[in-house]
PDB file of the backbone (N, CA, C, O) and the ligand in Angstrom, with CONECT records:
HET     CU  A 101       1
ATOM      1  N   UNK A   1      10.878   0.247 189.130  1.00  0.00           N
ATOM      2  CA  UNK A   1      11.421   1.143 188.101  1.00  0.00           C
ATOM      3  C   UNK A   1      11.111   0.572 186.766  1.00  0.00           C
ATOM      4  O   UNK A   1      11.059  -0.643 186.575  1.00  0.00           O
ATOM      5  N   UNK A   2      10.914   1.434 185.878  1.00  0.00           N
ATOM      6  CA  UNK A   2      10.881   0.992 184.448  1.00  0.00           C
ATOM      7  C   UNK A   2      11.550   2.064 183.614  1.00  0.00           C
ATOM      8  O   UNK A   2      11.704   3.213 184.026  1.00  0.00           O
ATOM      9  N   UNK A   3      11.942   1.638 182.421  1.00  0.00           N
ATOM     10  CA  UNK A   3      12.754   2.456 181.529  1.00  0.00           C
ATOM     11  C   UNK A   3      11.885   2.783 180.362  1.00  0.00           C
ATOM     12  O   UNK A   3      11.183   1.915 179.843  1.00  0.00           O
ATOM     13  N   UNK A   4      11.916   4.097 179.909  1.00  0.00           N
ATOM     14  CA  UNK A   4      11.138   4.428 178.716  1.00  0.00           C
ATOM     15  C   UNK A   4      11.959   5.198 177.852  1.00  0.00           C
ATOM     16  O   UNK A   4      12.916   5.815 178.320  1.00  0.00           O
ATOM     17  N   UNK A   5      11.683   5.231 176.609  1.00  0.00           N
ATOM     18  CA  UNK A   5      12.527   5.848 175.550  1.00  0.00           C
ATOM     19  C   UNK A   5      11.630   6.703 174.738  1.00  0.00           C
ATOM     20  O   UNK A   5      10.711   6.181 174.107  1.00  0.00           O
ATOM     21  N   UNK A   6      11.827   7.951 174.710  1.00  0.00           N
ATOM     22  CA  UNK A   6      11.036   8.762 173.713  1.00  0.00           C
ATOM     23  C   UNK A   6      11.793   9.835 172.987  1.00  0.00           C
ATOM     24  O   UNK A   6      12.811  10.301 173.499  1.00  0.00           O
ATOM     25  N   UNK A   7      11.349  10.260 171.805  1.00  0.00           N
ATOM     26  CA  UNK A   7      12.047  11.149 170.994  1.00  0.00           C
ATOM     27  C   UNK A   7      11.861  12.617 171.485  1.00  0.00           C
ATOM     28  O   UNK A   7      10.733  13.030 171.759  1.00  0.00           O
ATOM     29  N   UNK A   8      12.906  13.362 171.589  1.00  0.00           N
ATOM     30  CA  UNK A   8      12.931  14.642 171.892  1.00  0.00           C
ATOM     31  C   UNK A   8      13.338  15.594 170.665  1.00  0.00           C
ATOM     32  O   UNK A   8      14.425  15.509 170.093  1.00  0.00           O
ATOM     33  N   UNK A   9      12.333  16.511 170.333  1.00  0.00           N
ATOM     34  CA  UNK A   9      12.596  17.406 169.159  1.00  0.00           C
ATOM     35  C   UNK A   9      13.143  18.757 169.739  1.00  0.00           C
ATOM     36  O   UNK A   9      12.770  19.257 170.801  1.00  0.00           O
ATOM     37  N   UNK A  10      14.123  19.297 168.846  1.00  0.00           N
ATOM     38  CA  UNK A  10      14.482  20.651 169.065  1.00  0.00           C
ATOM     39  C   UNK A  10      15.783  20.760 169.669  1.00  0.00           C
ATOM     40  O   UNK A  10      16.223  21.897 169.845  1.00  0.00           O
ATOM     41  N   UNK A  11      16.521  19.696 170.041  1.00  0.00           N
ATOM     42  CA  UNK A  11      17.776  19.812 170.700  1.00  0.00           C
ATOM     43  C   UNK A  11      18.876  20.004 169.527  1.00  0.00           C
ATOM     44  O   UNK A  11      18.889  19.277 168.534  1.00  0.00           O
ATOM     45  N   UNK A  12      19.746  20.999 169.732  1.00  0.00           N
ATOM     46  CA  UNK A  12      20.695  21.190 168.758  1.00  0.00           C
ATOM     47  C   UNK A  12      22.144  21.277 169.274  1.00  0.00           C
ATOM     48  O   UNK A  12      23.075  21.354 168.472  1.00  0.00           O
ATOM     49  N   UNK A  13      22.348  21.265 170.624  1.00  0.00           N
ATOM     50  CA  UNK A  13      23.698  21.199 171.125  1.00  0.00           C
ATOM     51  C   UNK A  13      23.795  20.694 172.596  1.00  0.00           C
ATOM     52  O   UNK A  13      22.785  20.266 173.155  1.00  0.00           O
ATOM     53  N   UNK A  14      24.869  20.736 173.158  1.00  0.00           N
ATOM     54  CA  UNK A  14      25.014  20.077 174.503  1.00  0.00           C
ATOM     55  C   UNK A  14      24.198  20.705 175.617  1.00  0.00           C
ATOM     56  O   UNK A  14      23.718  20.067 176.554  1.00  0.00           O
ATOM     57  N   UNK A  15      24.081  22.062 175.423  1.00  0.00           N
ATOM     58  CA  UNK A  15      23.198  22.664 176.450  1.00  0.00           C
ATOM     59  C   UNK A  15      21.854  22.262 176.400  1.00  0.00           C
ATOM     60  O   UNK A  15      21.198  22.150 177.435  1.00  0.00           O
ATOM     61  N   UNK A  16      21.354  22.020 175.211  1.00  0.00           N
ATOM     62  CA  UNK A  16      19.932  21.482 175.048  1.00  0.00           C
ATOM     63  C   UNK A  16      19.897  20.199 175.756  1.00  0.00           C
ATOM     64  O   UNK A  16      18.917  19.985 176.469  1.00  0.00           O
ATOM     65  N   UNK A  17      20.868  19.265 175.662  1.00  0.00           N
ATOM     66  CA  UNK A  17      20.911  18.024 176.194  1.00  0.00           C
ATOM     67  C   UNK A  17      20.846  18.216 177.758  1.00  0.00           C
ATOM     68  O   UNK A  17      20.095  17.556 178.477  1.00  0.00           O
ATOM     69  N   UNK A  18      21.684  19.157 178.194  1.00  0.00           N
ATOM     70  CA  UNK A  18      21.625  19.405 179.680  1.00  0.00           C
ATOM     71  C   UNK A  18      20.407  19.847 180.236  1.00  0.00           C
ATOM     72  O   UNK A  18      19.965  19.460 181.318  1.00  0.00           O
ATOM     73  N   UNK A  19      19.823  20.731 179.420  1.00  0.00           N
ATOM     74  CA  UNK A  19      18.433  21.322 179.892  1.00  0.00           C
ATOM     75  C   UNK A  19      17.427  20.171 180.003  1.00  0.00           C
ATOM     76  O   UNK A  19      16.734  20.029 181.011  1.00  0.00           O
ATOM     77  N   UNK A  20      17.364  19.376 178.974  1.00  0.00           N
ATOM     78  CA  UNK A  20      16.419  18.346 178.965  1.00  0.00           C
ATOM     79  C   UNK A  20      16.666  17.230 180.102  1.00  0.00           C
ATOM     80  O   UNK A  20      15.743  16.715 180.733  1.00  0.00           O
ATOM     81  N   UNK A  21      17.907  16.950 180.265  1.00  0.00           N
ATOM     82  CA  UNK A  21      18.348  16.051 181.305  1.00  0.00           C
ATOM     83  C   UNK A  21      17.899  16.598 182.680  1.00  0.00           C
ATOM     84  O   UNK A  21      17.270  15.896 183.472  1.00  0.00           O
ATOM     85  N   UNK A  22      18.223  17.787 182.914  1.00  0.00           N
ATOM     86  CA  UNK A  22      17.872  18.355 184.231  1.00  0.00           C
ATOM     87  C   UNK A  22      16.399  18.408 184.461  1.00  0.00           C
ATOM     88  O   UNK A  22      15.922  18.101 185.554  1.00  0.00           O
ATOM     89  N   UNK A  23      15.664  18.796 183.444  1.00  0.00           N
ATOM     90  CA  UNK A  23      14.161  18.879 183.478  1.00  0.00           C
ATOM     91  C   UNK A  23      13.618  17.504 183.988  1.00  0.00           C
ATOM     92  O   UNK A  23      12.807  17.358 184.903  1.00  0.00           O
ATOM     93  N   UNK A  24      14.208  16.516 183.235  1.00  0.00           N
ATOM     94  CA  UNK A  24      13.629  15.185 183.549  1.00  0.00           C
ATOM     95  C   UNK A  24      14.019  14.684 185.045  1.00  0.00           C
ATOM     96  O   UNK A  24      13.257  14.033 185.761  1.00  0.00           O
ATOM     97  N   UNK A  25      15.297  15.084 185.389  1.00  0.00           N
ATOM     98  CA  UNK A  25      15.753  14.596 186.712  1.00  0.00           C
ATOM     99  C   UNK A  25      14.920  15.368 187.750  1.00  0.00           C
ATOM    100  O   UNK A  25      14.840  14.866 188.871  1.00  0.00           O
ATOM    101  N   UNK A  26      14.351  16.420 187.529  1.00  0.00           N
ATOM    102  CA  UNK A  26      13.557  17.167 188.612  1.00  0.00           C
ATOM    103  C   UNK A  26      12.238  16.536 188.783  1.00  0.00           C
ATOM    104  O   UNK A  26      11.542  16.859 189.746  1.00  0.00           O
ATOM    105  N   UNK A  27      11.821  15.623 187.887  1.00  0.00           N
ATOM    106  CA  UNK A  27      10.461  15.045 188.026  1.00  0.00           C
ATOM    107  C   UNK A  27      10.729  13.977 189.115  1.00  0.00           C
ATOM    108  O   UNK A  27      11.728  13.261 189.181  1.00  0.00           O
ATOM    109  N   UNK A  28       9.630  13.988 189.992  1.00  0.00           N
ATOM    110  CA  UNK A  28       9.532  13.141 191.194  1.00  0.00           C
ATOM    111  C   UNK A  28       9.496  11.649 190.730  1.00  0.00           C
ATOM    112  O   UNK A  28       8.632  11.283 189.934  1.00  0.00           O
ATOM    113  N   UNK A  29      10.360  10.854 191.187  1.00  0.00           N
ATOM    114  CA  UNK A  29      10.369   9.344 190.905  1.00  0.00           C
ATOM    115  C   UNK A  29      11.259   8.964 189.718  1.00  0.00           C
ATOM    116  O   UNK A  29      11.308   7.804 189.310  1.00  0.00           O
ATOM    117  N   UNK A  30      11.944   9.938 189.185  1.00  0.00           N
ATOM    118  CA  UNK A  30      12.887   9.652 188.198  1.00  0.00           C
ATOM    119  C   UNK A  30      14.228   9.259 188.583  1.00  0.00           C
ATOM    120  O   UNK A  30      14.866   9.940 189.386  1.00  0.00           O
ATOM    121  N   UNK A  31      14.722   8.145 188.034  1.00  0.00           N
ATOM    122  CA  UNK A  31      16.113   7.772 188.354  1.00  0.00           C
ATOM    123  C   UNK A  31      17.124   8.115 187.356  1.00  0.00           C
ATOM    124  O   UNK A  31      17.430   9.303 187.257  1.00  0.00           O
ATOM    125  N   UNK A  32      17.667   7.285 186.630  1.00  0.00           N
ATOM    126  CA  UNK A  32      18.692   7.600 185.525  1.00  0.00           C
ATOM    127  C   UNK A  32      18.042   8.276 184.404  1.00  0.00           C
ATOM    128  O   UNK A  32      16.933   7.927 183.999  1.00  0.00           O
ATOM    129  N   UNK A  33      18.671   9.178 183.927  1.00  0.00           N
ATOM    130  CA  UNK A  33      18.210   9.882 182.664  1.00  0.00           C
ATOM    131  C   UNK A  33      19.451   9.938 181.719  1.00  0.00           C
ATOM    132  O   UNK A  33      20.559  10.324 182.092  1.00  0.00           O
ATOM    133  N   UNK A  34      19.165   9.533 180.511  1.00  0.00           N
ATOM    134  CA  UNK A  34      20.147   9.562 179.470  1.00  0.00           C
ATOM    135  C   UNK A  34      19.670  10.174 178.223  1.00  0.00           C
ATOM    136  O   UNK A  34      18.895   9.545 177.503  1.00  0.00           O
ATOM    137  N   UNK A  35      20.075  11.360 177.912  1.00  0.00           N
ATOM    138  CA  UNK A  35      19.554  12.045 176.739  1.00  0.00           C
ATOM    139  C   UNK A  35      20.659  12.041 175.654  1.00  0.00           C
ATOM    140  O   UNK A  35      21.816  12.392 175.884  1.00  0.00           O
ATOM    141  N   UNK A  36      20.224  11.634 174.503  1.00  0.00           N
ATOM    142  CA  UNK A  36      21.125  11.594 173.276  1.00  0.00           C
ATOM    143  C   UNK A  36      20.893  12.622 172.262  1.00  0.00           C
ATOM    144  O   UNK A  36      19.814  12.678 171.673  1.00  0.00           O
ATOM    145  N   UNK A  37      21.917  13.497 172.012  1.00  0.00           N
ATOM    146  CA  UNK A  37      21.663  14.480 171.064  1.00  0.00           C
ATOM    147  C   UNK A  37      21.679  13.925 169.699  1.00  0.00           C
ATOM    148  O   UNK A  37      20.909  14.387 168.856  1.00  0.00           O
ATOM    149  N   UNK A  38      22.542  12.918 169.398  1.00  0.00           N
ATOM    150  CA  UNK A  38      22.634  12.318 168.057  1.00  0.00           C
ATOM    151  C   UNK A  38      21.359  11.561 167.817  1.00  0.00           C
ATOM    152  O   UNK A  38      20.846  11.565 166.698  1.00  0.00           O
ATOM    153  N   UNK A  39      20.807  10.882 168.874  1.00  0.00           N
ATOM    154  CA  UNK A  39      19.600  10.135 168.475  1.00  0.00           C
ATOM    155  C   UNK A  39      18.389  10.822 168.788  1.00  0.00           C
ATOM    156  O   UNK A  39      17.307  10.268 168.596  1.00  0.00           O
ATOM    157  N   UNK A  40      18.480  12.131 169.313  1.00  0.00           N
ATOM    158  CA  UNK A  40      17.342  12.950 169.591  1.00  0.00           C
ATOM    159  C   UNK A  40      16.329  12.223 170.377  1.00  0.00           C
ATOM    160  O   UNK A  40      15.144  12.140 170.056  1.00  0.00           O
ATOM    161  N   UNK A  41      16.905  11.660 171.510  1.00  0.00           N
ATOM    162  CA  UNK A  41      15.997  10.789 172.324  1.00  0.00           C
ATOM    163  C   UNK A  41      16.444  10.901 173.810  1.00  0.00           C
ATOM    164  O   UNK A  41      17.571  11.249 174.163  1.00  0.00           O
ATOM    165  N   UNK A  42      15.492  10.584 174.577  1.00  0.00           N
ATOM    166  CA  UNK A  42      15.695  10.536 175.976  1.00  0.00           C
ATOM    167  C   UNK A  42      15.385   9.196 176.533  1.00  0.00           C
ATOM    168  O   UNK A  42      14.266   8.739 176.305  1.00  0.00           O
ATOM    169  N   UNK A  43      16.278   8.472 177.271  1.00  0.00           N
ATOM    170  CA  UNK A  43      16.051   7.294 177.935  1.00  0.00           C
ATOM    171  C   UNK A  43      15.868   7.579 179.446  1.00  0.00           C
ATOM    172  O   UNK A  43      16.798   8.078 180.079  1.00  0.00           O
ATOM    173  N   UNK A  44      14.808   7.304 179.978  1.00  0.00           N
ATOM    174  CA  UNK A  44      14.481   7.655 181.403  1.00  0.00           C
ATOM    175  C   UNK A  44      13.965   6.521 182.152  1.00  0.00           C
ATOM    176  O   UNK A  44      13.042   5.806 181.760  1.00  0.00           O
ATOM    177  N   UNK A  45      14.618   6.380 183.285  1.00  0.00           N
ATOM    178  CA  UNK A  45      14.239   5.390 184.250  1.00  0.00           C
ATOM    179  C   UNK A  45      13.403   5.943 185.283  1.00  0.00           C
ATOM    180  O   UNK A  45      13.855   6.839 185.996  1.00  0.00           O
ATOM    181  N   UNK A  46      12.202   5.494 185.446  1.00  0.00           N
ATOM    182  CA  UNK A  46      11.295   6.143 186.451  1.00  0.00           C
ATOM    183  C   UNK A  46      10.466   5.087 187.215  1.00  0.00           C
ATOM    184  O   UNK A  46      10.291   3.930 186.830  1.00  0.00           O
ATOM    185  N   UNK A  47       9.987   5.627 188.328  1.00  0.00           N
ATOM    186  CA  UNK A  47       9.015   4.610 189.032  1.00  0.00           C
ATOM    187  C   UNK A  47       7.604   4.949 188.700  1.00  0.00           C
ATOM    188  O   UNK A  47       7.104   6.005 189.089  1.00  0.00           O
ATOM    189  N   UNK A  48       6.946   4.071 187.984  1.00  0.00           N
ATOM    190  CA  UNK A  48       5.619   4.407 187.527  1.00  0.00           C
ATOM    191  C   UNK A  48       4.555   4.656 188.467  1.00  0.00           C
ATOM    192  O   UNK A  48       3.453   5.104 188.147  1.00  0.00           O
ATOM    193  N   UNK A  49       4.972   4.304 189.819  1.00  0.00           N
ATOM    194  CA  UNK A  49       3.902   4.664 190.901  1.00  0.00           C
ATOM    195  C   UNK A  49       4.099   6.009 191.326  1.00  0.00           C
ATOM    196  O   UNK A  49       3.205   6.507 192.010  1.00  0.00           O
ATOM    197  N   UNK A  50       5.216   6.766 191.017  1.00  0.00           N
ATOM    198  CA  UNK A  50       5.421   8.067 191.472  1.00  0.00           C
ATOM    199  C   UNK A  50       5.268   9.013 190.185  1.00  0.00           C
ATOM    200  O   UNK A  50       4.999  10.199 190.375  1.00  0.00           O
ATOM    201  N   UNK A  51       5.405   8.598 189.079  1.00  0.00           N
ATOM    202  CA  UNK A  51       5.153   9.513 188.003  1.00  0.00           C
ATOM    203  C   UNK A  51       4.818   8.771 186.699  1.00  0.00           C
ATOM    204  O   UNK A  51       4.923   7.548 186.607  1.00  0.00           O
ATOM    205  N   UNK A  52       4.426   9.532 185.738  1.00  0.00           N
ATOM    206  CA  UNK A  52       3.954   8.871 184.524  1.00  0.00           C
ATOM    207  C   UNK A  52       4.760   9.445 183.335  1.00  0.00           C
ATOM    208  O   UNK A  52       5.494  10.430 183.418  1.00  0.00           O
ATOM    209  N   UNK A  53       4.531   8.694 182.189  1.00  0.00           N
ATOM    210  CA  UNK A  53       5.251   9.074 180.983  1.00  0.00           C
ATOM    211  C   UNK A  53       4.785  10.568 180.559  1.00  0.00           C
ATOM    212  O   UNK A  53       5.549  11.391 180.056  1.00  0.00           O
ATOM    213  N   UNK A  54       3.475  10.781 180.826  1.00  0.00           N
ATOM    214  CA  UNK A  54       2.813  12.189 180.445  1.00  0.00           C
ATOM    215  C   UNK A  54       3.626  13.213 181.258  1.00  0.00           C
ATOM    216  O   UNK A  54       4.044  14.239 180.722  1.00  0.00           O
ATOM    217  N   UNK A  55       3.850  12.927 182.563  1.00  0.00           N
ATOM    218  CA  UNK A  55       4.632  13.970 183.344  1.00  0.00           C
ATOM    219  C   UNK A  55       6.021  14.132 182.857  1.00  0.00           C
ATOM    220  O   UNK A  55       6.544  15.245 182.910  1.00  0.00           O
ATOM    221  N   UNK A  56       6.675  13.084 182.376  1.00  0.00           N
ATOM    222  CA  UNK A  56       8.033  13.156 181.796  1.00  0.00           C
ATOM    223  C   UNK A  56       7.977  14.159 180.635  1.00  0.00           C
ATOM    224  O   UNK A  56       8.718  15.138 180.544  1.00  0.00           O
ATOM    225  N   UNK A  57       6.989  13.804 179.730  1.00  0.00           N
ATOM    226  CA  UNK A  57       6.993  14.629 178.478  1.00  0.00           C
ATOM    227  C   UNK A  57       6.562  16.016 178.739  1.00  0.00           C
ATOM    228  O   UNK A  57       6.979  16.926 178.023  1.00  0.00           O
ATOM    229  N   UNK A  58       5.764  16.230 179.706  1.00  0.00           N
ATOM    230  CA  UNK A  58       5.390  17.523 180.093  1.00  0.00           C
ATOM    231  C   UNK A  58       6.503  18.375 180.518  1.00  0.00           C
ATOM    232  O   UNK A  58       6.542  19.570 180.228  1.00  0.00           O
ATOM    233  N   UNK A  59       7.535  17.699 181.294  1.00  0.00           N
ATOM    234  CA  UNK A  59       8.684  18.319 181.801  1.00  0.00           C
ATOM    235  C   UNK A  59       9.643  18.755 180.595  1.00  0.00           C
ATOM    236  O   UNK A  59      10.260  19.819 180.639  1.00  0.00           O
ATOM    237  N   UNK A  60       9.727  17.920 179.576  1.00  0.00           N
ATOM    238  CA  UNK A  60      10.383  18.223 178.445  1.00  0.00           C
ATOM    239  C   UNK A  60       9.806  19.432 177.596  1.00  0.00           C
ATOM    240  O   UNK A  60      10.505  20.307 177.088  1.00  0.00           O
ATOM    241  N   UNK A  61       8.577  19.358 177.527  1.00  0.00           N
ATOM    242  CA  UNK A  61       7.908  20.551 176.864  1.00  0.00           C
ATOM    243  C   UNK A  61       8.052  21.750 177.639  1.00  0.00           C
ATOM    244  O   UNK A  61       8.244  22.823 177.067  1.00  0.00           O
ATOM    245  N   UNK A  62       7.978  21.668 178.878  1.00  0.00           N
ATOM    246  CA  UNK A  62       8.148  22.908 179.740  1.00  0.00           C
ATOM    247  C   UNK A  62       9.503  23.422 179.631  1.00  0.00           C
ATOM    248  O   UNK A  62       9.697  24.625 179.803  1.00  0.00           O
ATOM    249  N   UNK A  63      10.484  22.608 179.355  1.00  0.00           N
ATOM    250  CA  UNK A  63      11.911  23.116 179.158  1.00  0.00           C
ATOM    251  C   UNK A  63      12.080  23.697 177.734  1.00  0.00           C
ATOM    252  O   UNK A  63      13.135  24.255 177.429  1.00  0.00           O
ATOM    253  N   UNK A  64      11.048  23.575 176.850  1.00  0.00           N
ATOM    254  CA  UNK A  64      11.070  24.324 175.658  1.00  0.00           C
ATOM    255  C   UNK A  64      11.333  23.317 174.452  1.00  0.00           C
ATOM    256  O   UNK A  64      11.728  23.760 173.373  1.00  0.00           O
ATOM    257  N   UNK A  65      11.132  22.088 174.629  1.00  0.00           N
ATOM    258  CA  UNK A  65      11.452  21.031 173.593  1.00  0.00           C
ATOM    259  C   UNK A  65      10.297  20.270 173.306  1.00  0.00           C
ATOM    260  O   UNK A  65       9.353  20.298 174.096  1.00  0.00           O
ATOM    261  N   UNK A  66      10.249  19.539 172.189  1.00  0.00           N
ATOM    262  CA  UNK A  66       9.039  18.915 171.747  1.00  0.00           C
ATOM    263  C   UNK A  66       9.270  17.328 171.915  1.00  0.00           C
ATOM    264  O   UNK A  66      10.383  16.832 172.086  1.00  0.00           O
ATOM    265  N   UNK A  67       8.188  16.674 171.849  1.00  0.00           N
ATOM    266  CA  UNK A  67       8.030  15.227 171.821  1.00  0.00           C
ATOM    267  C   UNK A  67       7.755  14.778 170.453  1.00  0.00           C
ATOM    268  O   UNK A  67       6.719  15.176 169.920  1.00  0.00           O
ATOM    269  N   UNK A  68       8.578  13.971 169.793  1.00  0.00           N
ATOM    270  CA  UNK A  68       8.340  13.558 168.478  1.00  0.00           C
ATOM    271  C   UNK A  68       7.319  12.308 168.462  1.00  0.00           C
ATOM    272  O   UNK A  68       6.148  12.398 168.093  1.00  0.00           O
ATOM    273  N   UNK A  69       7.917  11.175 168.902  1.00  0.00           N
ATOM    274  CA  UNK A  69       7.044  10.040 168.911  1.00  0.00           C
ATOM    275  C   UNK A  69       7.154   9.376 170.119  1.00  0.00           C
ATOM    276  O   UNK A  69       8.121   9.571 170.855  1.00  0.00           O
ATOM    277  N   UNK A  70       6.154   8.521 170.431  1.00  0.00           N
ATOM    278  CA  UNK A  70       6.223   7.975 171.834  1.00  0.00           C
ATOM    279  C   UNK A  70       6.296   6.401 171.672  1.00  0.00           C
ATOM    280  O   UNK A  70       5.554   5.731 170.953  1.00  0.00           O
ATOM    281  N   UNK A  71       7.211   5.985 172.382  1.00  0.00           N
ATOM    282  CA  UNK A  71       7.413   4.447 172.428  1.00  0.00           C
ATOM    283  C   UNK A  71       7.136   4.092 173.952  1.00  0.00           C
ATOM    284  O   UNK A  71       7.977   4.312 174.824  1.00  0.00           O
ATOM    285  N   UNK A  72       6.007   3.577 174.185  1.00  0.00           N
ATOM    286  CA  UNK A  72       5.649   3.143 175.625  1.00  0.00           C
ATOM    287  C   UNK A  72       6.148   1.881 175.989  1.00  0.00           C
ATOM    288  O   UNK A  72       6.271   1.571 177.174  1.00  0.00           O
ATOM    289  N   UNK A  73       6.452   1.111 175.046  1.00  0.00           N
ATOM    290  CA  UNK A  73       7.125  -0.189 175.335  1.00  0.00           C
ATOM    291  C   UNK A  73       8.392  -0.090 176.202  1.00  0.00           C
ATOM    292  O   UNK A  73       9.229   0.787 175.991  1.00  0.00           O
ATOM    293  N   UNK A  74       8.513  -0.968 177.141  1.00  0.00           N
ATOM    294  CA  UNK A  74       9.778  -0.887 177.978  1.00  0.00           C
ATOM    295  C   UNK A  74      10.944  -1.310 176.941  1.00  0.00           C
ATOM    296  O   UNK A  74      10.865  -2.220 176.115  1.00  0.00           O
ATOM    297  N   UNK A  75      11.894  -0.569 177.135  1.00  0.00           N
ATOM    298  CA  UNK A  75      13.146  -0.763 176.321  1.00  0.00           C
ATOM    299  C   UNK A  75      13.815  -2.123 176.658  1.00  0.00           C
ATOM    300  O   UNK A  75      14.019  -2.408 177.838  1.00  0.00           O
ATOM    301  N   UNK A  76      14.130  -2.894 175.748  1.00  0.00           N
ATOM    302  CA  UNK A  76      14.813  -4.093 175.923  1.00  0.00           C
ATOM    303  C   UNK A  76      16.274  -3.888 175.898  1.00  0.00           C
ATOM    304  O   UNK A  76      16.820  -3.356 174.931  1.00  0.00           O
ATOM    305  N   UNK A  77      16.919  -4.295 176.933  1.00  0.00           N
ATOM    306  CA  UNK A  77      18.381  -4.156 176.988  1.00  0.00           C
ATOM    307  C   UNK A  77      19.121  -5.231 176.135  1.00  0.00           C
ATOM    308  O   UNK A  77      19.953  -5.993 176.630  1.00  0.00           O
ATOM    309  N   UNK A  78      18.808  -5.241 174.981  1.00  0.00           N
ATOM    310  CA  UNK A  78      19.247  -6.250 174.074  1.00  0.00           C
ATOM    311  C   UNK A  78      19.830  -5.663 172.928  1.00  0.00           C
ATOM    312  O   UNK A  78      19.422  -4.581 172.508  1.00  0.00           O
ATOM    313  N   UNK A  79      20.894  -6.381 172.301  1.00  0.00           N
ATOM    314  CA  UNK A  79      21.424  -5.838 171.084  1.00  0.00           C
ATOM    315  C   UNK A  79      22.752  -5.104 171.453  1.00  0.00           C
ATOM    316  O   UNK A  79      22.961  -4.671 172.586  1.00  0.00           O
ATOM    317  N   UNK A  80      23.607  -4.997 170.449  1.00  0.00           N
ATOM    318  CA  UNK A  80      24.874  -4.435 170.621  1.00  0.00           C
ATOM    319  C   UNK A  80      24.959  -2.930 170.268  1.00  0.00           C
ATOM    320  O   UNK A  80      24.018  -2.181 170.531  1.00  0.00           O
ATOM    321  N   UNK A  81      26.199  -2.450 169.615  1.00  0.00           N
ATOM    322  CA  UNK A  81      26.352  -1.137 169.270  1.00  0.00           C
ATOM    323  C   UNK A  81      25.531  -0.627 168.097  1.00  0.00           C
ATOM    324  O   UNK A  81      25.378   0.575 167.882  1.00  0.00           O
ATOM    325  N   UNK A  82      25.021  -1.567 167.366  1.00  0.00           N
ATOM    326  CA  UNK A  82      24.277  -1.139 166.125  1.00  0.00           C
ATOM    327  C   UNK A  82      22.737  -1.012 166.325  1.00  0.00           C
ATOM    328  O   UNK A  82      21.989  -1.986 166.236  1.00  0.00           O
ATOM    329  N   UNK A  83      22.321   0.225 166.595  1.00  0.00           N
ATOM    330  CA  UNK A  83      20.974   0.480 166.966  1.00  0.00           C
ATOM    331  C   UNK A  83      19.974   0.499 165.803  1.00  0.00           C
ATOM    332  O   UNK A  83      18.767   0.383 166.016  1.00  0.00           O
ATOM    333  N   UNK A  84      20.479   0.647 164.578  1.00  0.00           N
ATOM    334  CA  UNK A  84      19.748   0.702 163.391  1.00  0.00           C
ATOM    335  C   UNK A  84      20.450   0.080 162.320  1.00  0.00           C
ATOM    336  O   UNK A  84      19.950   0.037 161.196  1.00  0.00           O
TER     337      UNK A  84
HETATM  338 CU    CU A 101      21.331  23.880 172.434  1.00  0.00          CU2+
END
C-alpha cells in the first residue's frame, strides 16, 4: 500500500466530498480515502499493483471534478497540525 495526495478541483460542499470519496473507494485496490473540502485535496491509500494514480484521477474526473496539481511523492506522515 502507498499513500498519495492530490488536489481536487470543484468541490463546494459535503456532498461533493462524499461523491469524490465514493468514486475513489470504488476503484479496485483502494484502501483508506480521506477527502478534504477545506484543503481541496484527496488523500488515498492504494495498492500500486492493483491500481495507478491515473486511475484514481480518472475516477475523480468521472465523478465530475477536476485534478489541480499532482503530487506523486509518497506523503510523509510527519509534522503536526500546521500544514502550511
Ligand atoms: Cu457539493
